[in-house]
C-alpha positions, 0 to 999 in steps of 0.5 A: 872083047865084050867080056873084057869091056864088061869086066872093066866097066864093073871094076870102074863102078866098084872103084866109084862106089861110095864108102859105107856109111859109118855104122856108129853114125847110123846107130846114133840117129836110129837108136841113141837119139830117141833115147836122148829125147826120152831121157832128157825131154828133148823136143827139137832135134836141133837141140840134141847133143851132137859130136862135132869133132875128134882131136888127136894130139901127140906131145913132142915138145919134151923130146926136142933136140935144141929147137928140132924134133928128132927124126925118129920121133917125128917120123913115128908120130906122123906115121901113127897119126896118118895111119889111124886117122887117114889124115896128115897131121899138123905140127903145132908150135907153142904160143907162149913160154911155160918155164915149169914145162920147159916150153918156149914160144915158137918151138914145136910142141905137138902133132895134131889131127882133127877129124870131122864127119864120116872120118870122125865116126869111123875113128870112134868105131875103131877106138871103141871096138878095136883099140880099147879092148887091147889096152893092157889090164883094161878096166874101163875108161874113166868117167872123170874126163868130161868137162862142163860142156860135155866134151870128153878127154882120154889118153892112151899110153902107146899107139900099139892098141890100134891094130893098124900099127905094127909095133915091130916096125916102130922106132919110137913108142908114144901115147896120145890124147884124144878129145871128143868135142860136143855141142848142145851138151853137158856132162850127163848128156854126153856120157849117156850118148857115148855109153849108148854107143858102146863106149866102155866106161868103168863100172857104174858104181865108180861113177861120181 
């Protein structure tokens, strides 16, 4: 009986153990932050570039059947986003009509997930080390995806680059847009930070 109680106690402790800290977050604080301070003359830690959130969205507006999203499209997209992010996606409706893109106000337009804190770092780790190497004919991510505030946007053509997704069970193939939002940053600082974390950008000679 004592042994059984001991086993149950060990199991309970294992279940209660906190998840491991994101290794990219630790790498940023331990290795990348000092390099940022040195390169850009940052003296106040509060002035360092900071990754605030990662937003993943999948456009479904062009697949509307009347005013509704076909069931196979909706189920597949939601399954993908839940699987790769660990969060339930939110359905976004168009705020205004855009005739050129056949968008009507109030109609469903996209599913979106916003990641922050540890989930954001875990997702970025998988994106860098597991997903991008699986992109067909991959030659590096474009450096043109930065805006003036240092936010970075990229697109994927299909969800199968994430190893969590079994394409044999997928009924609808789709891509997605991924946006990395920074604070206290600009294009040069964000690019330096992401590259130091291992973001596989295209070769330096292609940089503009």
